C-alpha positions in Angstrom: 71.1 -60.2 -3.2 68.4 -61.1 -5.7 65.6 -58.6 -6.2 62.5 -59.7 -8.0 62.3 -56.3 -9.8 65.2 -57.4 -12.1 62.7 -59.4 -14.2 60.7 -56.2 -14.8 63.9 -54.3 -15.7 64.7 -57.0 -18.3 61.2 -56.7 -19.7 61.8 -52.9 -19.9 65.0 -53.5 -21.8 63.3 -55.8 -24.4 60.2 -53.7 -24.9 59.8 -52.2 -28.4 58.0 -49.3 -26.7 60.8 -48.6 -24.2 61.2 -45.1 -22.9 63.7 -43.6 -20.4 62.9 -45.3 -17.1 62.5 -43.3 -13.8 63.3 -45.8 -11.1 61.9 -44.6 -7.8 62.0 -45.6 -4.2 62.7 -44.4 -0.7 66.3 -43.8 0.2 68.4 -46.9 0.9 66.0 -49.5 -0.4 68.7 -50.7 -2.9 68.0 -48.9 -6.1 71.6 -48.2 -7.1 72.7 -51.8 -6.3 69.9 -53.3 -8.4 70.4 -51.0 -11.4 74.2 -51.8 -11.4 73.6 -55.5 -11.1 71.1 -55.3 -13.9 73.5 -53.3 -16.1 76.4 -55.7 -15.5 74.3 -58.7 -16.4 72.4 -57.3 -19.4 74.8 -54.9 -21.1 78.4 -54.8 -22.2 79.0 -51.5 -20.3 77.3 -49.1 -17.9 77.7 -45.3 -18.2 77.0 -44.4 -14.6 76.6 -40.8 -13.3 75.7 -40.0 -9.7 74.8 -36.4 -9.7 75.4 -36.1 -5.9 79.1 -36.8 -6.3 81.3 -33.6 -6.1 82.9 -34.2 -9.6 79.6 -35.0 -11.4 78.6 -32.9 -14.4 75.6 -31.3 -12.6 75.2 -28.7 -15.4 74.9 -31.4 -18.1 71.4 -30.3 -19.1 71.5 -26.6 -18.3 72.9 -25.4 -21.6 70.5 -27.3 -23.9 69.1 -30.8 -24.5 71.3 -31.5 -27.5 71.8 -35.3 -27.5 75.2 -35.3 -29.3 76.6 -32.8 -26.8 75.2 -34.8 -23.8 76.6 -38.1 -25.1 80.0 -36.5 -25.9 80.3 -35.2 -22.3 79.2 -38.6 -20.9 81.9 -40.3 -23.0 84.5 -38.1 -21.4 83.1 -38.4 -17.9 82.6 -42.2 -17.9 85.8 -42.8 -19.9 84.1 -45.0 -22.5 82.5 -44.9 -26.0 78.8 -45.1 -25.5 77.0 -47.3 -27.9 73.2 -47.4 -28.0 73.1 -51.1 -28.6 75.2 -52.3 -25.7 75.4 -49.4 -23.1 73.1 -48.7 -20.2 73.1 -45.0 -19.3 72.3 -44.4 -15.6 71.6 -41.0 -14.1 71.6 -41.6 -10.4 70.1 -39.0 -8.0 68.6 -37.3 -11.0 66.7 -34.9 -8.9 70.0 -33.1 -8.0 70.8 -32.2 -11.6 69.1 -29.0 -12.7 66.6 -29.7 -15.6 67.6 -33.4 -15.3 64.0 -34.7 -15.2 62.9 -32.4 -18.0 65.8 -33.6 -20.1 64.4 -37.1 -20.2 61.6 -35.9 -22.5 64.0 -34.7 -25.1 66.2 -37.8 -24.8 63.2 -39.9 -25.5 62.0 -37.8 -28.5 65.4 -37.2 -30.1 67.3 -40.4 -29.1 64.9 -43.3 -28.3 67.7 -45.8 -29.3 69.5 -45.2 -26.0 68.8 -47.3 -22.9 68.4 -44.7 -20.0 67.5 -45.2 -16.4 67.1 -42.2 -14.1 67.1 -43.2 -10.5 66.1 -41.0 -7.5 64.5 -41.0 -4.2 60.7 -40.4 -4.1 61.6 -37.7 -1.7 63.5 -35.8 -4.3 61.6 -36.6 -7.5 58.0 -36.2 -6.3 58.9 -33.0 -4.4 60.8 -31.2 -7.1 59.7 -27.7 -7.9 60.4 -25.6 -11.0 60.7 -28.6 -13.3 58.7 -29.6 -16.4 57.7 -33.2 -15.8 58.0 -35.4 -18.9 54.4 -36.7 -18.9 54.0 -39.6 -21.3 57.7 -39.6 -22.2 59.0 -41.9 -19.5 58.4 -45.3 -17.9 58.1 -45.7 -14.2 59.2 -48.4 -11.8 59.2 -48.4 -7.9 61.4 -50.4 -5.6 60.4 -51.2 -2.0 62.3 -52.7 0.9 63.0 -56.4 0.5 60.0 -58.7 0.8 60.1 -61.8 3.1 60.5 -63.8 -0.1 63.6 -61.9 -1.1 64.9 -62.2 2.5 64.5 -66.0 2.3 66.5 -66.0 -1.0 69.2 -63.8 0.6 69.4 -66.4 3.4 69.9 -69.1 0.9 66.6 -70.8 1.5 65.9 -71.6 -2.2 64.1 -74.8 -1.4 61.3 -73.2 0.6 61.0 -70.3 -1.8 60.3 -72.8 -4.6 57.5 -74.3 -2.4 56.1 -70.8 -1.7 56.3 -70.1 -5.4 54.3 -73.2 -6.3 51.8 -72.7 -3.4 52.8 -76.2 -2.3 51.2 -75.8 1.2 51.2 -79.6 1.9 55.0 -79.8 1.8 55.4 -76.3 3.3 53.9 -77.8 6.5 57.1 -79.8 7.1 59.0 -76.4 7.2 56.4 -74.5 9.3 58.5 -74.1 12.4 61.6 -73.1 10.4 59.7 -70.5 8.4 58.1 -69.0 11.5 61.5 -68.7 13.0 62.8 -67.0 9.9 59.8 -64.7 9.9 60.7 -63.7 13.5 64.1 -62.7 12.2 62.5 -60.7 9.3 60.2 -58.8 11.7 63.3 -57.6 13.5 65.7 -57.1 10.6 63.1 -55.9 8.0 63.9 -55.4 4.4 66.5 -52.6 4.2 69.3 -54.3 2.2 72.1 -53.0 4.4 70.5 -54.4 7.5 69.7 -57.7 5.7 73.3 -58.0 4.5 74.7 -57.4 8.0 72.4 -60.0 9.5 73.3 -62.6 6.9 77.1 -62.0 7.3 77.3 -61.7 11.1 74.0 -62.4 12.8 74.7 -59.4 15.0 71.4 -58.0 16.2 72.9 -54.9 17.8 74.7 -54.0 14.6 71.5 -54.5 12.6 69.8 -52.0 15.0 72.7 -49.6 14.6 72.2 -49.7 10.9 68.5 -49.1 11.2 69.0 -46.2 13.5 71.4 -44.6 11.1 68.9 -45.0 8.3 66.2 -43.4 10.5 68.6 -40.5 11.2 69.3 -40.1 7.5 65.6 -39.9 6.9 65.3 -37.2 9.5 68.1 -35.3 8.0 66.3 -35.5 4.6 63.2 -34.0 6.2 65.3 -30.9 7.2 66.9 -30.8 3.7 63.8 -31.2 1.5 60.7 -30.3 3.5 59.2 -26.8 3.5 60.3 -25.0 6.6 56.8 -24.2 7.8 55.7 -27.9 8.0 58.9 -29.5 9.2 58.0 -29.6 12.9 54.7 -31.3 12.0 56.4 -33.8 9.7 58.6 -34.8 12.7 55.6 -35.0 14.9 53.7 -37.3 12.5 56.8 -39.5 12.0 57.4 -39.8 15.8 53.8 -40.8 16.4 53.9 -43.9 14.2 54.7 -46.5 16.9 51.8 -45.1 19.1 49.4 -44.9 16.1 50.0 -48.6 15.1 50.1 -49.7 18.8 46.4 -48.9 19.3 43.8 -51.6 19.2 42.1 -49.6 16.4 44.9 -48.6 14.1 43.0 -45.9 12.4 45.1 -42.7 12.3 44.1 -40.5 15.2 45.3 -36.9 15.2 45.0 -36.6 19.0 47.8 -39.2 19.3 50.1 -36.6 17.8 49.1 -34.0 20.3 45.9 -33.1 22.2 43.6 -31.1 20.1 45.4 -31.7 16.8 43.2 -31.4 13.7 43.4 -32.8 10.2 44.0 -29.4 8.6 47.1 -28.9 10.8 48.8 -32.2 9.7 47.4 -33.3 6.4 50.2 -31.6 4.4 52.8 -33.3 6.7 51.2 -36.7 6.2 51.0 -36.2 2.4 54.7 -35.1 2.3 55.8 -38.3 4.1 53.5 -40.4 1.8 55.0 -38.7 -1.3 58.4 -39.5 0.1 57.5 -43.2 0.2 58.2 -43.5 3.9 54.6 -43.9 5.1 51.7 -45.4 3.2 48.0 -44.6 3.5 45.4 -47.3 3.5 41.8 -45.9 3.3 38.7 -47.3 4.9 35.9 -48.2 2.4 32.3 -47.8 3.4 31.0 -50.6 1.2 32.1 -54.1 0.0 31.6 -53.5 -3.8 33.6 -53.0 -7.0 35.4 -50.7 -7.5 36.5 -50.3 -3.9 38.1 -46.9 -4.6 34.6 -45.5 -5.3 33.8 -46.1 -1.6 37.0 -44.9 0.1 36.6 -42.5 2.9 39.4 -39.9 2.6 39.1 -38.9 6.2 39.4 -42.4 7.6 42.8 -44.1 7.0 45.6 -46.1 8.5 49.3 -45.2 8.0 51.8 -48.0 7.6 55.5 -47.7 7.8 57.7 -48.3 4.8 59.6 -51.1 6.6 58.7 -53.3 9.5 62.3 -53.4 10.7 62.6 -49.6 10.9 59.2 -49.5 12.7 60.7 -51.9 15.3 63.8 -49.7 15.6 61.6 -46.6 16.1 59.7 -48.5 18.8 62.9 -49.5 20.6 61.9 -53.2 20.2 64.5 -55.3 22.0 66.2 -58.3 20.2 65.2 -60.5 23.2 61.7 -60.7 21.7 63.2 -63.0 19.0 63.8 -65.8 21.5 60.6 -65.1 23.5 58.2 -67.5 21.7 55.8 -65.6 19.5 56.1 -62.3 21.4 57.4 -60.4 18.4 54.2 -61.1 16.4 52.1 -59.8 19.3 54.2 -56.7 20.2 52.1 -53.5 20.7 48.8 -55.3 19.8 50.1 -57.0 16.6 51.3 -53.8 15.0 54.4 -55.5 13.5 52.4 -58.4 12.1 49.9 -56.1 10.4 52.6 -53.8 9.1 54.4 -56.9 7.8 51.3 -58.1 5.9 50.9 -54.6 4.3 54.5 -54.5 3.4 54.2 -57.8 1.5 50.9 -56.7 -0.2 52.3 -53.4 -1.4 55.0 -55.2 -3.4 52.3 -56.3 -5.8 51.3 -53.2 -7.7 48.3 -55.1 -9.3 46.6 -55.0 -5.9 44.5 -52.2 -4.5 44.6 -52.3 -0.7 41.9 -50.9 1.7 40.3 -51.8 5.0 36.7 -51.9 6.1 34.8 -51.1 9.3 31.2 -52.2 9.9 28.5 -52.4 12.5 29.0 -48.7 13.6 32.8 -49.1 13.5 32.8 -51.7 16.2 34.4 -54.3 14.0 37.1 -54.1 11.4 38.3 -56.1 8.4 42.1 -55.6 8.5 42.5 -55.5 4.7 40.2 -55.6 1.7 42.3 -56.4 -1.4 40.9 -55.8 -4.9 42.8 -57.8 -7.6 43.2 -57.0 -11.2 40.5 -59.6 -11.9 38.1 -57.4 -9.9 37.9 -59.9 -7.1 37.7 -58.5 -3.6 39.4 -60.6 -0.9 39.0 -59.8 2.8 42.1 -60.5 4.9 42.2 -60.9 8.7 45.6 -60.7 10.4 46.2 -62.7 13.5 49.4 -62.3 15.4 49.1 -65.7 17.1 47.7 -69.2 16.5 44.3 -68.2 17.8 41.9 -68.5 14.8 38.8 -67.2 16.6 37.4 -64.1 14.7 33.6 -63.9 15.0 33.4 -60.5 13.3 35.4 -61.9 10.3 33.0 -64.8 9.9 30.0 -62.6 10.3 31.3 -60.3 7.5 31.9 -63.3 5.2 28.5 -64.8 5.9 26.9 -61.5 5.0 29.0 -60.7 1.8 29.9 -64.2 0.5 33.4 -63.4 -1.0 34.7 -66.0 -3.4 37.9 -66.1 -1.2 38.5 -65.0 2.3 42.0 -65.2 4.0 42.9 -65.4 7.6 46.7 -65.1 8.0 48.3 -66.3 11.2 50.9 -68.6 12.6 48.7 -71.7 12.0 49.6 -73.9 9.1 47.6 -73.8 5.9 44.0 -74.9 6.3 41.1 -74.6 3.9 37.6 -74.4 5.3 34.3 -74.0 3.6 34.1 -70.2 4.2 37.8 -69.1 4.5 41.4 -70.2 4.1 43.9 -69.9 6.8 47.2 -68.8 5.2 50.4 -68.8 7.2 51.9 -65.4 7.7 55.0 -66.4 5.9 53.0 -67.2 2.7 50.9 -64.0 2.3 53.4 -62.3 0.0 53.4 -65.2 -2.5 49.7 -65.9 -2.4 49.0 -63.3 -5.1 52.2 -63.8 -7.1 53.5 -66.8 -9.0 56.5 -67.6 -11.2 59.0 -65.1 -9.9 61.8 -67.4 -8.8 65.2 -66.5 -10.2 
């Protein structure tokens, strides 16, 4: 399955300032598959070490950081002669190798000619005590669950992806019903590669849910493995509250939803832990429509979005019958899936800063305020149906006069004097061009 990050990996390979790359992401988003596909297509050979395997040389870096010794051991373990010009060295699950992260600093300083990728879950790398982090000595890249664009490519829909790529909304209108139907599938399946692969091969909704449930179970097992014992119960409580949090009319995170009388100080460490693990994502409210938005963020007012819309549906016990029930899946628990879907597409673009905004004494809300790298602020209203009525959104635009305003819904593309209606299936490609394989 094609992943758009492969273009960034190729750019990393060709860079004259290349450093060892730490490739991060939540568990099971496809890091290993992508790195190996990249290695096979761009190098003559791949020296691959997964430090979680029983026979892996976990003590590789404990003696010292001598490059000749390390390469000699890798030659023996991988049964090859490593050549800096044509070999990709991959250290998978780097967080399980003692001093593995620290070693990257010395590999960069003493042997910059080698192409090295160290992969690991955000859970293990971000929450990794007693290690000296190689600040300034490594490059970083993050992988997220598959976007809707990548889902379409995996489904073989190269024709419509080219139209999305070109922002050819006139011709996309002819495929509107087809794309909405595919988006229904995506809201259920989500972007975890194993679930997507199962759906493509067998179209078995129950098996897709089974895979998602197993992924959720593995996440919970990771909580027990990695989390500090004293906050583990609160991590589980925050995690379990996600469907209820996003199912409210106002999706601001409310501690009382976790339990009656809960306070921020009781759960802020648990929320941060889940955020550091890449499983939940904070989007802060901003008090003012002004550049830079980050200067006006309110740290106590935020929404939490799930890493993957399919996993959110699995946690919510969403039945596959919603797929055939008109547009019900877009409207389930007050449009939570649709809003989480939009955020999941936006977060793929790391050039965007994403916030939301409340106004008029918090009575009205702009679902997202997006700041681009051109310092333009674009308000986005998410509608889970074809109803375009949004008086508060229009009021906001009349007051602030944004250059662009987006309302994303099931309605086909339509440009008006004060805003553009963008189909939900096109939101991920609106801010990105020229990424087709």
